[in-house]
C-alpha positions in Angstrom: 0.0 0.0 0.0 1.4 3.3 -1.1 0.4 6.8 0.0 1.2 10.3 -1.1 -0.3 13.8 -0.7 -1.6 15.4 -3.8 -0.5 19.0 -4.7 -3.9 20.1 -3.4 -3.4 18.4 0.0 -5.5 15.3 -0.5 -4.2 12.0 0.8 -4.1 9.4 -1.9 -3.7 5.7 -1.0 -3.4 2.9 -3.5 -2.6 -0.8 -3.6 -3.1 -3.9 -5.6 -4.9 -7.1 -4.5 -3.0 -9.2 -7.1 -1.0 -8.5 -10.2 -2.1 -10.0 -13.5 0.5 -8.0 -15.5 3.8 -9.3 -14.0 5.4 -9.5 -17.5 4.9 -5.7 -17.6 5.0 -4.5 -14.0 6.5 -5.6 -10.7 4.1 -5.4 -7.7 5.8 -2.2 -6.6 5.4 -0.7 -10.1 1.8 -1.6 -10.2 1.2 0.1 -6.9 3.1 3.2 -8.2 0.9 3.2 -11.3 -2.3 3.0 -9.2 -1.0 5.9 -7.1 -0.2 8.0 -10.1 -3.7 7.4 -11.5 -5.2 8.1 -8.1 -3.3 11.4 -7.9 -4.9 12.4 -11.2 -8.3 11.7 -9.9 -7.4 13.7 -6.7 -6.8 16.7 -8.9 -10.2 16.3 -10.6 -12.0 15.8 -7.3 -10.4 18.9 -5.7 -11.0 21.0 -8.8 -14.7 20.0 -9.0 -15.2 20.2 -5.2 -13.9 23.8 -5.1 -15.6 25.0 -8.3 -18.6 27.2 -8.5 -21.8 25.9 -10.1 -21.1 27.9 -13.2 -17.7 26.4 -13.8 -18.4 22.8 -12.8 -19.6 20.9 -15.9 -20.9 17.9 -13.9 -21.9 20.0 -10.9 -19.9 20.8 -7.8 -18.6 17.7 -6.0 -20.1 17.5 -2.5 -17.0 15.9 -0.9 -13.3 16.2 -1.2 -12.8 12.4 -1.2 -13.6 9.3 -3.2 -13.0 5.5 -3.3 -12.3 3.4 -6.3 -12.3 -0.4 -6.8 -10.8 -1.9 -9.9 -11.8 -5.3 -11.0 -9.3 -7.7 -12.8 -10.3 -7.9 -16.5 -8.2 -11.1 -16.9 -10.1 -13.0 -14.2 -12.5 -15.7 -15.4 -16.2 -15.3 -14.5 -15.9 -18.3 -12.2 -13.5 -16.4 -9.9 -15.5 -14.9 -6.9 -15.6 -11.1 -6.8 -13.6 -10.9 -3.6 -10.7 -12.7 -5.4 -11.2 -10.8 -8.7 -10.3 -7.3 -7.3 -7.2 -6.0 -9.0 -6.8 -3.0 -6.7 -8.3 0.0 -4.8 -7.6 3.7 -4.5 -8.8 6.2 -1.9 -8.6 9.9 -2.1 -9.1 12.2 0.9 -9.3 11.5 4.6 -12.7 10.0 4.3 -12.2 8.1 1.1 -11.8 4.7 2.8 -15.3 4.9 4.2 -16.7 4.7 0.7 -14.8 1.6 -0.3 -17.6 -0.9 0.3 -19.9 1.2 -1.8 -17.4 1.3 -4.7 -16.8 -2.5 -4.3 -20.6 -3.2 -4.4 -20.9 -1.2 -7.7 -17.9 -2.9 -9.3 -18.8 -6.4 -8.1 -22.4 -5.9 -9.2 -21.3 -4.8 -12.6 -19.0 -7.8 -13.0 -21.7 -10.2 -11.8 -24.4 -8.8 -14.1 -22.1 -7.9 -17.1 -23.8 -4.5 -17.2 -23.8 -1.1 -15.4 -24.9 -1.9 -11.9 -26.8 1.4 -11.7 -29.2 0.2 -14.4 -30.1 -2.8 -12.3 -30.7 -0.6 -9.2 -33.0 1.7 -11.2 -34.8 -0.8 -13.5 -34.2 -4.4 -12.6 -34.3 -4.5 -8.8 -35.0 -8.2 -8.9 -31.2 -8.6 -9.7 -30.2 -6.8 -6.5 -30.7 -9.1 -3.5 -30.2 -8.8 0.2 -27.2 -6.7 1.2 -26.5 -5.2 -2.2 -26.0 -1.4 -2.7 -28.9 0.9 -3.5 -27.0 3.2 -5.8 -25.1 3.1 -9.1 -23.3 3.7 -11.5 -20.3 1.7 -12.5 -18.0 2.1 -15.5 -16.7 -0.4 -18.1 -14.0 0.8 -20.4 -12.9 -1.9 -22.9 -13.6 -4.7 -20.4 -12.1 -3.0 -17.4 -14.7 -2.4 -14.6 -14.3 0.3 -12.0 -16.7 1.3 -9.2 -16.4 4.7 -7.6 -18.2 6.3 -4.7 -18.6 9.5 -2.7 -20.2 12.0 -5.1 -23.5 11.9 -7.0 -24.1 8.8 -9.1 -23.3 10.7 -12.4 -20.1 12.2 -10.9 -19.1 8.8 -9.6 -19.6 7.4 -13.1 -17.5 10.1 -14.7 -14.6 9.6 -12.3 -14.7 5.8 -12.5 -14.7 6.0 -16.3 -11.7 8.4 -16.3 -9.7 6.1 -14.0 -10.6 3.1 -16.1 -9.5 4.9 -19.3 -6.2 6.0 -17.8 -5.5 2.5 -16.6 -6.2 0.8 -19.9 -4.1 3.4 -21.7 -1.2 2.9 -19.3 -1.3 -0.9 -19.7 -1.5 -0.6 -23.5 1.6 1.7 -23.6 3.6 -0.6 -21.4 2.6 -3.6 -23.5 3.6 -2.0 -26.7 7.0 -1.0 -25.2 7.4 -4.6 -24.0 6.8 -6.1 -27.4 9.3 -3.7 -29.0 11.9 -4.7 -26.4 11.3 -8.5 -26.5 10.6 -8.9 -30.2 8.7 -11.9 -31.6 7.4 -14.6 -29.4 4.3 -16.6 -28.4 3.6 -16.0 -24.7 3.2 -12.9 -22.5 6.1 -13.9 -20.2 9.8 -12.9 -20.1 10.7 -16.6 -20.6 8.1 -17.0 -23.5 6.5 -20.0 -21.8 2.8 -20.7 -21.3 1.0 -20.2 -18.0 0.5 -23.2 -15.8 -3.3 -22.9 -16.4 -2.9 -23.7 -20.1 -0.6 -26.6 -19.5 -3.0 -28.0 -17.0 -5.9 -27.8 -19.5 -4.3 -30.4 -21.7 -1.9 -32.3 -19.5 -4.4 -35.2 -19.4 -3.8 -35.7 -23.2 -1.0 -38.2 -23.6 1.7 -37.0 -26.0 2.8 -39.3 -28.7 
């Protein structure tokens, strides 16, 4: 878990639950990336929190804090939500209190394969006991992010911005990695398949 203070004085904390991109980033580097992206969101949160109504395109943010939960887009649908979290970010002193809310949005979206806010508003039969009463959640090219602390539309905007920045960062690093390593078959430094793929066919006797 890493922590910095943004230029505007907001505490930003970030950490990963697990790292599906080890061929690109060490665990420490992934935490640093999440912290960098969280600091960007801190700047947006502070700017919109201190804006006037006339200069805030999505309305003035009611709180100088937020929580974000990022789901692992490489995890199969059979993986439970609590094991499919890639990482989390909090902004501001009260950000951590909104983590369960952000988790509920992100987990609901992953379970339903659609914006959790739509289910809350339209298909409440999909939201059972203990689920959150608010949306929305963002999905940018398969990466799901839940965010909480502002209005639902403001949460959606910040979640989508974080998801976009994360996808862009991974894409840039992947392109740099392919240039460095050259041709190959597997996304590993040793160019070998993951144990999962070997296990899928190890029952088949080789000739």
